[in-house]
N, C-alpha and C positions, 0 to 999 in steps of 0.2 A: 511450938517447937520449930526451929529453923531447918528447912531442908535445902538442898543445893541442886542446881541444875546439873552439876557434876555427879558422877556416881560415887566417887570417893571424896567426901567433903573434908576440907582441911582449912579451918579458919586461922588466919595469922593474927598476931597481936597488933600489928600495925600495917596500914596500907598507905600507899602514896595518895590515892584518891578513893573516896567512897562516893558512889553515884546512887541517888535515890530515884528509883523507877527504872524500868527496862524498856522504855519506848525508844524510838529511833534516835532521838537526841543523845540520850545516855549511852546507847550502844555504840553510836558513832564516836562520841568523845572517849569512851572506854577503849575502843579498838585503837584509836590514834595514840592515846597515852601508852597502851600496851606495846605498840610498835616502837615507842620511844624507850622501851625497857622498864616501864613503871608497873608495879603491881597494883591492880585496881579491884574493887569489889562493887558489883552491881547488885542492888537490893530491890527485889520485886515483892510486893505484898501478897500477890495472888499465886495460884498454883501453877500458872504458866507464864513464861517470860515473853517479852516482845511488845507490850503495850498494844497499840493499834495494829501492829504487825503480827499478832498472835492468831492462832486458829483454835477452834474448839470442835470437838467430835461428839456426835449424838446419833443414836439409832443407826449406826453403820455408815454415817456420812461425816464429812469434814467441811467446815466453812471458814473462810478468811474474813476476819471482822473489820479490817480497816483498809487493806490494800485491794483496790479493784483494777487499777492500771497505773503505770508510771510512764512518763515521757522521757525522751532523750537517751533511752537505753540502747538504741540501735546505731547510735553514732559513737564510735570508739573514742573519739577525741572530746566528747562532751564532758563538761565539768562533773556532772552527776554520775556518768558512767565511770569516770576515773576515780571518783571518791568511793563509789560502791565497790569497785574492784580493789581499792586500797584497803578498806576496812574488812573485806571478806577474803583477802588474798586471792582474789579472782575466782573464787569458788562458787559464787552465786551466778547462776545462768538465767537468761531472760528469753522469753518467747515473744516474738512479734505478733501483734493482734491482727495484722493484715492491713489492707488498704483503707478500710473505714473503721475508725476507732470510736466515733460517737455519732449517733443518729438523733437529731432533734425532731421530735414529733409534736406537732401542734394541731390538735383536732385530728382531721383525716389527712393532713399533709406532713410529709417528712423531708428532712434535709440532712444529707450526709456530710460529715466533716472528714475529709480524706487526707491520707498521709502524704507528706511532701509539700513544701510551701507553694510551688508552682501549681501542683494539683489542687491544693486547697483554694488558691485564688481562682483558678479556672472553674472549679465546681461552683463556688459561690456566685461568680459572675454569670454562669449558665442559669442559676436559679433566679438571679436578679440582674438581668442585662442592663436595665436602665440605671442601675446603681453602681456601675463599674468604677467610676471615679471615687465614690464614697468608700467602696470596699478597698481599693488600693491605698487610699489615704489612711484608712483604719489600720491596715496591716503595717504601714510605715510608722504609725503612732505606737503600735504594740512593740515594735522593735526599738523605737526611740525611748520608750519608758523603761524597757528592760536594760538598756545600756547605762542608765543612770544608777542602777542598783549597787554596782560594785563598791563605789566609794562610800555610799550610805552605810552599807553593812560593814565595810572595813573600819569605819569610824567607831563602830560599836566595840571593836576589839582593842582599840588604842588605849594607852594609859590615860586616866582622867584629864591630866593637864593638856596633853596633845589633842585628845578628843574635843575638848572645849575650844582650844585654840583654832582647830581646823574645821570645826563643825559646820559653820556657814558655807565655806568653800566646798566641802565634801558633800553637802546635802542639798544645796540650792537647786541644782538640776533635777534631782529626784522629786522634790516637793512640787515642781511644776506639774507633775503627773499624779503624784500620790494625794495631793490636796483636792483634786477634782474627783467627783463621783464618776462611775462608769457611764451613767446616764447622761451626765453633763457633757462628757467628751463625745460620745457617739451621736447625740442629738445635734451637735454642731456640724456633723457630716451628712446626716440623712434624717428625713422625717418618716421614712417607710417603717411603719410599726412592725410589720412581719420580719423585715430584715433585722431590726433592733432586737426582736425577740430571739431570732436565730443566733445573732452574734453573742448574745448573753446567755445562750442555751446551756453553758457549762457552769452557771453561777453556783449550782449546788456543790461544786468542787471547793468553794471557799465560803459558802453559806449565807451570803448577803445578796439581795436583789439589787438591780442596777442603780437605783436612786440612793442606796445606802452604802454600797461598796466603793472602796478606793479604786480608781482606774488602774493604778499600779498593780494591785492584787489581781485584778481581772487580766491585765496584760501578761502577767507572769504565768498564769494558768494557760492562757491561749497559746503563747509561744512554746510553752513546755511540751505541747502535744503536736506541734507542727511536723515533727519527725515521726509521728505515729505513737501508738500506745504499746506497752509491753507488760508482761505478767511473769512473776518468778516461776521458773520451772520447778515443779514439786510443791508449789504453793508458798504463801508468804511465811510459813514457819521456817523456810530455808534461810531467811534473813538472820534470825538469831542462831540457827544451827551453824551457819558459816562464819559468824562473828565470834561465837563462843570459843573456838580453838585459838583464835588470835589473842583473846584475853587470857586464856589458859597458858599459852606459850610463855607469857611473862609472869606466871605464877598467880594470876588473878582468877576470879570466879564470878559467875552469875548465880545469885541465890534466889530461890523462890520461897513462898510462904514466909517472907522476911519483912514484916511491917515495921517501919521506922516510927518511933513515937516522937522523938525530938532530935534536932541537931544540937550537939554539945558545943557550947560556946564559953570560952574563958577569956576575959579581958578583950572582948569584942573580936575574938578570933575563933574560927571553927576548928575543932580538934577531933571530930568524929561524930558518932551518932549513938543514941540510946534506943534500943529496940523495944518493941511492945512488951516483951517478956522481961525487960529490965536490964538485959545484957548490954554492955557498952563496947563499942568497937572503935578503935582509934585510927586516925588518918591525918595526913598533912593537909589535905584539901577535901572539901565536900562539895559536890555538885548536885543540885536538885533539878530533876526533869519532871517534877510533879505538877508543874504549872504554877503561875504566879499566885493565884488565889489560894490554892491548897498549901503552897509553901509558906505564905505569910500568915494564913489563918490557923494552920495546924502544926506545921513542922518547926517553926521558930519559936523560941520562948517568948511569952507575951511581953516581958520587959524589954527585950531586944526590938520587937516590933514597935513598941511604944517609943523607945529611945530614938529610933531612926524615922519615926512618923511614917512607917511603911503602909499603914492602912489608908493614909491619904492618897497613896498611889492607886489603891484598888478602886477608889471613887472616880478615877479618871479613865477607867477602861470598863468594858462590858464583856460578859461571856458570849461566846459565839452561839449559834443556833443549836438547839437540841434536836434529836432525830429518833426515828424508829427504823429498824431494819427487820424485814421478814426473811428468815432463812428457810429455804425450801429444798427438800430432798426428793428426787424423782426416780422412778423406775425407768431404765433405758439409758443408753449411752448418749453423749451429746450428739453423735452422728444419727442415732436412731430417732432422736427427738428433734433433729434439725435445729439445734441451738446455735445461734450466731456467736461470734467473738465480740461483735460490736456492742457497745453500751447503748441503751435506750434512755433518752431524756424525754419524758412524756409531760406535756403541758396542756392546760385547758385551751379550748379554741378561742374563747373571747378574753378580752382584757390583757393588759401588759403584766409583766412579772410582778411588779410592785403591787399592783391592784389585787392580783391573785393572792399574794402573800397576806396582804392586809385583810382581805375578806376571810381567809382561812384562820388567821389568828383571832379574829373576832368570833368565829364560829367554825369549829373543826368539822362540822357536817357539810360545809361548803366543799367544792372541788379541791382535791390536793393541788397545791400550787406547783409542785414538781414531784414527779415519780421517776426515780432512777432505777434501772434494771441492769444488773450485771450477771454475766454467765461464766463464772470462774472455771467450771468443769470444762467448758469449751476452750477457754484461753490457755489452760495448762496442758501441754503435750504429754505430761507424765500422769495425768489424772486417771486415765483408764487402766494404767498399770496397777494403781493402788486401789481403785474402786471400779472394777469392770461391771458394765451393765447398769451403772448408776450415774446420776448427774445432780448438780446443784444450781440454784439460782438465788441471787440476793436482790431484794427490792427495798429501796430506801426512800423515805420521805421526811419532810419536816414534821416535828411534833412538839408542841410547847410543853415545857417541863411542868407548867402549872396544871395541866390536865391530869397529872398524876400526883400532885402534891398531897392529896389525902393519904397516900400510901408511903410517903417518904421516910417514915420511921419504921416501916415494916422490913422484914428480911427477904433477901433474894430467894426465889422459888417458894416463898411462903407468904404471899401477899393477899391471898384470899380470892373468893369467887368473883366479887364485883370487878376486881382488877383484871382477872382472867377474861371475864365477859367483855370488858372494854377492849382488851387486846384482840379478842376474837373478832369483834366487830370491825376493827381497823384492818385486821388481816384479810377478812373477806373482801373488803373494799379494794385492797391492794391486789388480791388475786384476780379480781374482775379486770383490773388494768392490764394484768399479765395476759389473761385470756383474750382480751381485745387484740393484742399484738401476736400472740402465739397460741391459737386455739387448739393446736395439736397436743399441748401439754395437759389439757384438761383430762382428768381421770388417771393421770400418771403420777400424781403427787402422793408420796408415801408418808411424808412428815413435813411439818412446818412449825415454826415458832417465831414469835415476835419479840425483839428486844425493845424495851421502852427507854426513855431518858433515865429512869431509875436503874436500869441494867448498866448503862454507861457509867452512871455515877458509882455504882458498886464496883465495877471492874477497873475503871480509869481514875477513880477518886476525884472526878471533876464535880464541882459543887452543884451545878444545874444540869448535869448530863450533857454538857456541851461536847461537840465533836471536834471543833477546831481551836480549842483554847479560847483566846480572846478574839473578839470580832475584828474584821478587817476593813474598818471604816477609815476615812481620811484622818480622823482624830487619833486613831490608834497609832499611826505611823509617826505622829508628832510627839509621842511620849518618850522623852529622853531616858527614862529609867528602864525601858525595855532593852536592857543590855546584859551581857553575861556577868559583869562585875556588880557586886552589891556593896553596901556600906560596911559589911562585915568582912574582915580580913580572911582570906582563904576560903570564902564561901561564894559559890558561883551558881548561875542559873543556866539551863539549856532547854531545848525543846522549841516547839512551834511558837510559843509566846514571844521569843526574842528574835525570830525571823519571820516566817509566814506559815500558813496552813499546810498541812499534809506531810507525807513522809519525806518528800524532797526538802521542804523547809526545815523539818526536824533534823534530817541528815546533815545539812549544812550548819545548823545551829551547833552541833557537836564540834565541828571544825572551828567555828567562831569562838566557842567557849574555851577550847584548849589553846587557841591562839592567844586569847586574853590572859589565861592562866600563866602560860609559859613565856609569852613575849615572842614566840616564834611565828613566822608567816607560813602557816601550813597550807594556805591556798597556793602559794608559790611552789612549795615543796611537793604537794600532791597533784595539783591540777596543772602547775607549770606556768601560771600567769598571775 
């Protein structure tokens, strides 16, 4: 049975656009269309809306599953701030995380990444005075790479003829950076292994270590946080809560427990969707935010997939890394427990990032190659109003999907004792990493639970429990089919697969998709450039 995000459900016979999935890409696209006066329907298969922006509650606590910090929110004129304000009617508020947004911890040494470009430069040079020239050159390259992105992404929204005609001119500067790995670029500047490890200390934000990741992807994340990190006031559930009224104002809805079986296609044209219960809902356009693999493998009729040779596309891309997240609930307020707002990135003392990942993938008993610790209760100024005397912590690490493949056909929350024992073993290892940094929280933990790649697969419908859709290798950015438009008329894609990883990438993917659909330059309209 379909339930709605609204209290008084009213399904219409026809919608301008049906959007599959309620992640940031679909929410962004839906809000932009709604503000153009179009009635849209967002369909979410699970009991809560928001994709990686949703929260879950257990044992008197609340956890944000995907949003840990966002950059560029403290600059009123930033493109991301303007777009978030547009799709939420300015009702989503952001809390500044303070001067230090990330702390890179290598063995017993730590390095703070500080807010403000000049502060960032000065702090890094203070850590590595002999590498001043390399650091300055590195920052110049980060900005240079980011400047090439506009035309590359704009090309994705153009009509096919124009896109093909202008592709070389619009993308050549971009590929100068995107074709190189992060490691290749940085090693031309310095041979200092510690500095390289620090500069790449945020690689968990896009999931690939330096020798595998595109330098463009790396530079996007690094620049994104130069202005510091921010967190949604009231938690990440406020994103869907502030977008929902925008969609409703145009007569649209966000529906939960609404699983799509297939996209309805007639004469190579999308005309709506068929739900799992057999109900058909009609629309002029259909947008899938479910990810490329899920869309082609599950949502499109097999004859359509075969007709357009869409499976051949899937062979040219790889899913991003899968992960585990330990959700922790504690007794005591963030102030009582002295929890920081700063994120911790914890790395092994020896070896570079790529070697650590390689060793771990060979044997997960080896050191975790990266452990990320986030303190959402400390970041959210409204937290203690909702949960007085309590706190939460999230700990994330890489975890190969294959480790859990024996249970992939089992049901969520009913996977059996061996599965729970494996999760408990991993949980204890992660807790030890936490206690190393914050010994005062030992004995204060009242609840914890680990999400595995199978949990991500269950809730996000990603085939291998991947966190960032497709991986962000140089090869990925060369794939011309990663665009909003598909060979099927009136059927479009959105989400991080057509832009880049994370909430910011997905947010802009919505804008890109709607621009391709309507032929309107929403970047100019909303951002003003």
